[in-house]
Backbone as CSV, one residue per row, in Angstrom:
resi,resn,N_x,N_y,N_z,CA_x,CA_y,CA_z,C_x,C_y,C_z
1,UNK,0.783,-0.993,0.075,-0.105,-0.171,-0.064,0.581,1.183,-0.009
2,UNK,1.984,1.085,0.791,2.927,2.339,1.180,3.462,2.629,-0.108
3,UNK,3.841,1.669,-1.520,4.510,1.997,-2.480,3.263,2.657,-3.276
4,UNK,2.003,1.994,-3.432,0.890,2.869,-4.315,0.648,4.084,-4.095
5,UNK,0.870,4.885,-2.320,0.812,6.179,-2.328,1.881,6.664,-2.904
6,UNK,3.351,6.408,-2.478,4.698,6.801,-3.307,4.612,7.048,-4.521
7,UNK,4.054,6.107,-5.008,4.146,6.384,-6.855,3.020,7.179,-7.455
8,UNK,1.867,7.205,-6.258,1.207,8.069,-6.601,1.071,9.635,-6.540
9,UNK,2.192,9.612,-5.347,3.141,11.287,-5.203,3.881,11.683,-6.380
10,UNK,4.684,10.290,-6.829,5.340,10.693,-7.852,4.678,11.206,-8.834
11,UNK,3.564,10.667,-9.166,2.963,10.635,-10.427,2.159,11.970,-10.249
12,UNK,1.375,12.241,-9.362,0.978,13.734,-8.888,2.000,14.939,-9.070
13,UNK,3.461,14.771,-8.389,4.190,15.569,-8.543,4.883,16.222,-9.851
14,UNK,4.940,14.984,-10.731,5.269,14.892,-12.121,4.285,16.037,-12.554
15,UNK,3.169,15.683,-12.656,1.924,16.196,-13.448,2.081,17.459,-12.980
16,UNK,2.207,17.940,-11.904,1.998,19.555,-11.642,3.049,20.112,-12.102
17,UNK,4.721,19.635,-11.823,5.646,20.074,-12.737,5.293,20.496,-14.122
18,UNK,5.263,19.215,-14.692,4.644,19.446,-16.151,3.853,20.357,-16.339
19,UNK,2.562,20.558,-15.745,1.673,21.540,-15.971,1.933,23.111,-16.009
20,UNK,3.022,22.897,-14.586,3.919,24.304,-14.261,5.220,24.767,-15.633
21,UNK,5.914,23.752,-16.030,6.873,23.944,-16.916,6.961,23.962,-18.115
22,UNK,5.440,23.252,-18.651,5.440,23.177,-20.255,5.009,24.382,-20.848
23,UNK,4.271,25.313,-20.503,4.003,26.190,-21.089,5.284,27.213,-21.460
24,UNK,6.037,27.170,-20.071,7.187,28.055,-20.178,8.514,27.496,-21.219
25,UNK,8.301,26.002,-21.340,9.149,25.397,-22.186,9.069,25.757,-23.827
26,UNK,7.159,26.053,-23.889,6.800,25.940,-25.481,7.032,27.466,-25.473
27,UNK,6.853,28.425,-24.644,7.536,29.977,-24.876,8.530,30.043,-25.152
28,UNK,9.724,29.310,-24.404,11.276,29.425,-24.671,11.613,28.941,-25.966
29,UNK,10.895,27.820,-26.844,11.235,27.479,-27.796,10.492,28.286,-29.015
30,UNK,9.345,29.016,-28.637,9.134,30.137,-29.599,9.927,31.086,-29.479
31,UNK,10.598,31.568,-28.798,10.977,32.835,-28.450,12.523,32.483,-28.919
32,UNK,13.077,31.228,-29.189,14.330,31.023,-29.470,14.176,30.870,-31.107
33,UNK,13.154,30.332,-31.544,12.839,30.337,-32.968,12.842,31.943,-33.513
34,UNK,12.198,32.740,-32.744,12.167,34.039,-33.063,13.429,34.779,-33.202
35,UNK,14.046,34.575,-31.950,15.770,35.176,-32.347,16.337,34.887,-33.253
36,UNK,16.439,33.514,-33.573,17.121,32.961,-34.588,16.562,33.548,-36.176
37,UNK,15.692,33.698,-36.633,14.887,34.516,-37.291,15.557,35.672,-37.354
38,UNK,15.481,36.460,-36.416,15.884,37.832,-36.071,17.113,37.826,-36.288
39,UNK,18.220,37.073,-36.012,19.848,37.441,-36.188,20.036,36.934,-37.503
40,UNK,19.172,36.149,-38.362,19.362,35.984,-39.773,18.952,37.445,-40.492
41,UNK,18.007,37.700,-39.952,17.613,39.101,-40.837,19.003,40.270,-40.677
42,UNK,18.917,39.758,-39.278,20.344,41.049,-38.878,21.749,41.069,-39.735
43,UNK,22.011,39.614,-40.027,23.371,38.996,-40.728,22.928,39.995,-42.259
44,UNK,21.692,39.397,-42.975,21.096,40.115,-44.014,21.308,41.240,-44.180
45,UNK,20.728,41.722,-43.264,21.325,43.487,-43.455,21.763,44.246,-43.307
46,UNK,22.871,43.248,-42.602,24.475,44.072,-42.371,25.177,43.499,-43.730
47,UNK,24.610,42.735,-44.446,25.722,42.328,-45.814,24.489,43.873,-46.951
48,UNK,23.735,43.840,-46.725,23.101,44.480,-47.509,23.436,46.276,-47.541
49,UNK,23.656,46.651,-46.160,24.239,47.430,-45.702,25.728,48.056,-46.157
50,UNK,26.218,46.863,-46.156,27.971,46.778,-46.617,27.504,47.227,-48.214
51,UNK,26.613,46.562,-48.703,26.504,46.527,-50.379,26.222,47.946,-50.615
52,UNK,25.169,48.629,-49.798,24.966,50.079,-50.094,25.956,50.865,-49.701
53,UNK,27.012,50.446,-48.743,28.145,51.442,-48.598,28.671,51.597,-49.647
54,UNK,29.081,50.485,-50.172,30.105,50.250,-51.154,29.516,50.655,-52.606
55,UNK,28.599,50.542,-52.666,27.851,51.396,-54.124,27.999,52.948,-53.850
56,UNK,27.601,53.441,-52.639,27.588,54.864,-52.473,28.893,55.654,-52.634
57,UNK,30.027,54.760,-52.282,31.387,55.121,-52.303,31.537,55.110,-53.605
58,UNK,31.325,54.157,-54.516,31.516,54.062,-56.200,30.794,55.509,-56.804
59,UNK,29.514,55.814,-56.159,28.813,56.452,-56.749,29.440,58.090,-56.227
60,UNK,30.059,58.114,-55.130,30.653,59.412,-54.469,32.324,59.276,-55.296
61,UNK,33.009,58.269,-55.810,34.217,58.401,-56.413,34.483,58.232,-57.693
62,UNK,33.611,57.246,-58.749,34.434,56.185,-59.519,33.171,56.917,-60.713
63,UNK,33.658,57.559,-61.763,32.699,59.008,-62.850,32.513,57.463,-63.754
64,UNK,33.416,56.444,-64.196,32.633,55.511,-65.012,31.309,55.060,-64.320
65,UNK,31.222,54.500,-63.163,30.209,53.949,-62.749,29.080,54.670,-62.440
66,UNK,29.293,55.855,-61.964,28.374,56.656,-62.676,27.759,56.889,-63.767
67,UNK,28.498,57.337,-64.908,28.392,56.974,-65.944,26.853,55.853,-66.201
68,UNK,27.608,54.871,-65.928,27.106,53.657,-66.098,25.411,53.385,-65.601
69,UNK,25.429,54.441,-64.615,24.208,54.078,-63.844,23.311,55.253,-64.066
70,UNK,23.757,56.435,-64.883,22.905,57.160,-65.568,22.009,56.658,-66.672
71,UNK,23.243,55.514,-67.420,22.782,55.484,-68.817,21.274,54.052,-68.239
72,UNK,21.799,53.160,-67.458,20.830,52.269,-67.349,19.756,52.900,-66.496
73,UNK,19.533,53.410,-65.507,18.656,54.610,-64.887,17.987,55.566,-65.889
74,UNK,18.678,56.229,-66.007,17.745,57.412,-66.787,17.928,57.748,-68.078
75,UNK,18.619,56.334,-68.812,18.945,56.455,-70.479,19.513,57.582,-70.880
76,UNK,20.483,57.776,-70.538,21.408,59.277,-70.887,22.008,59.061,-71.696
77,UNK,22.374,59.841,-72.959,23.120,59.263,-73.852,24.378,60.831,-73.957
78,UNK,25.169,60.264,-74.421,26.430,61.480,-75.208,25.808,62.019,-76.223
79,UNK,26.276,63.056,-76.229,25.941,63.998,-77.597,26.771,63.280,-78.698
80,UNK,26.046,63.299,-79.935,26.504,62.335,-80.940,26.067,60.962,-81.173
81,UNK,25.527,60.617,-79.838,25.400,59.272,-79.994,23.969,58.809,-80.727
82,UNK,24.154,57.741,-81.237,22.735,57.557,-81.964,21.927,56.051,-80.550
83,UNK,20.667,56.339,-80.591,20.163,55.517,-79.820,19.438,54.199,-80.448
84,UNK,19.718,52.878,-80.136,18.792,51.986,-80.848,17.753,51.884,-79.914
85,UNK,16.413,51.250,-79.747,15.501,50.473,-79.301,15.178,49.165,-79.647
86,UNK,15.562,48.445,-78.890,14.680,47.063,-79.453,13.732,46.965,-78.985
87,UNK,12.786,46.613,-79.712,11.164,46.668,-79.460,11.041,45.185,-80.201
88,UNK,10.011,44.451,-79.046,9.759,43.018,-79.225,8.812,42.997,-80.419
89,UNK,8.890,41.817,-81.411,8.096,40.958,-82.716,6.986,40.598,-82.091
90,UNK,6.020,40.914,-82.899,4.592,40.173,-82.348,4.185,39.042,-83.160
């Protein structure tokens, strides 16, 4: 009989501990996943920031790069150049 009572007490204590700590453990896992996603985002944004800093420096110092970007984005042409447009055939 004493073994049954001890077993019952152990099971009851384990159930209480499970009820108390299970939500905290689930929340911990959720926060850990969120933290990992945020760290990945920070790494991505750090790399993007570095790339943009390098492009900014080139735009401030490299005249050839500036011309290339002006041609690509604004369609700038030099005096005397002939512009040819490629039109898709239907």
